[in-house]
VMD Tcl script that draws the C-alpha trace (Angstrom):
set ca {
  {54.22 -174.82 -79.79}
  {54.69 -178.32 -81.08}
  {56.11 -181.07 -78.91}
  {59.26 -181.24 -81.05}
  {59.94 -177.51 -80.69}
  {59.23 -177.61 -76.98}
  {61.60 -180.56 -76.51}
  {64.33 -178.80 -78.53}
  {63.89 -175.61 -76.48}
  {64.23 -177.59 -73.24}
  {67.32 -179.37 -74.55}
  {68.96 -176.07 -75.55}
  {68.17 -174.47 -72.20}
  {69.70 -177.43 -70.36}
  {72.81 -177.30 -72.57}
  {73.13 -173.55 -72.01}
  {72.93 -174.01 -68.22}
  {75.53 -176.80 -68.36}
  {77.93 -174.66 -70.41}
  {77.54 -171.71 -68.05}
  {78.35 -173.91 -65.04}
  {81.34 -175.69 -66.59}
  {83.23 -172.45 -67.22}
  {82.75 -170.95 -63.76}
  {85.89 -170.24 -61.81}
  {88.23 -170.90 -64.70}
  {90.51 -168.19 -65.98}
  {91.61 -168.03 -69.59}
  {94.33 -165.86 -71.07}
  {95.11 -164.60 -74.51}
  {97.29 -161.99 -76.17}
  {95.22 -159.12 -77.53}
  {95.64 -157.63 -81.00}
  {97.72 -154.83 -79.45}
  {100.00 -157.26 -77.61}
  {98.49 -156.96 -74.15}
  {97.49 -159.85 -71.87}
  {93.73 -160.31 -71.49}
  {92.44 -162.46 -68.63}
  {88.92 -163.81 -69.07}
  {86.69 -165.23 -66.35}
  {86.91 -162.44 -63.78}
  {83.69 -160.73 -64.82}
  {81.66 -159.84 -67.83}
  {84.61 -158.29 -69.65}
  {88.26 -159.33 -69.76}
  {90.90 -157.60 -67.66}
  {93.52 -156.40 -70.14}
  {96.90 -154.97 -69.17}
  {100.29 -154.78 -70.83}
  {103.11 -157.02 -69.61}
  {104.78 -154.39 -67.42}
  {101.42 -153.54 -65.83}
  {100.78 -157.21 -64.97}
  {104.27 -157.56 -63.52}
  {103.80 -154.42 -61.41}
  {100.43 -155.71 -60.17}
  {101.83 -159.16 -59.37}
  {104.74 -157.60 -57.47}
  {102.19 -155.81 -55.29}
  {100.21 -159.01 -54.56}
  {101.12 -159.12 -50.85}
  {100.20 -155.43 -50.42}
  {96.87 -156.04 -52.16}
  {96.13 -159.05 -49.93}
  {96.99 -157.02 -46.82}
  {94.75 -154.17 -47.99}
  {91.87 -156.58 -48.56}
  {92.37 -158.08 -45.10}
  {92.51 -154.64 -43.46}
  {89.39 -153.46 -45.28}
  {87.38 -156.67 -45.07}
  {84.39 -154.96 -43.45}
  {84.07 -152.37 -46.23}
  {84.59 -154.68 -49.20}
  {81.79 -156.60 -50.86}
  {81.92 -160.01 -52.48}
  {80.34 -160.93 -55.76}
  {78.27 -164.08 -55.61}
}
mol new
graphics top color blue
foreach p $ca { graphics top sphere $p radius 0.5 }
foreach p [lrange $ca 0 end-1] q [lrange $ca 1 end] { graphics top cylinder $p $q radius 0.2 }
display resetview
């Protein structure tokens, strides 16, 4: 491999790593083609629900938090 190609490969790898790190922890939202709300940044794929489903989930936020707290020992974290 020539020095120029090697240098370009290194530059692209560094840029790729920087882009991966800059987007971590940020959530992004968009309206899907079918009119649902897609939330990006939770995992590999977006979480997509319709408006009434999101509202129902958000209304249950305290119950979800309590469930997580009660089941802390059985739940895993993604690192």
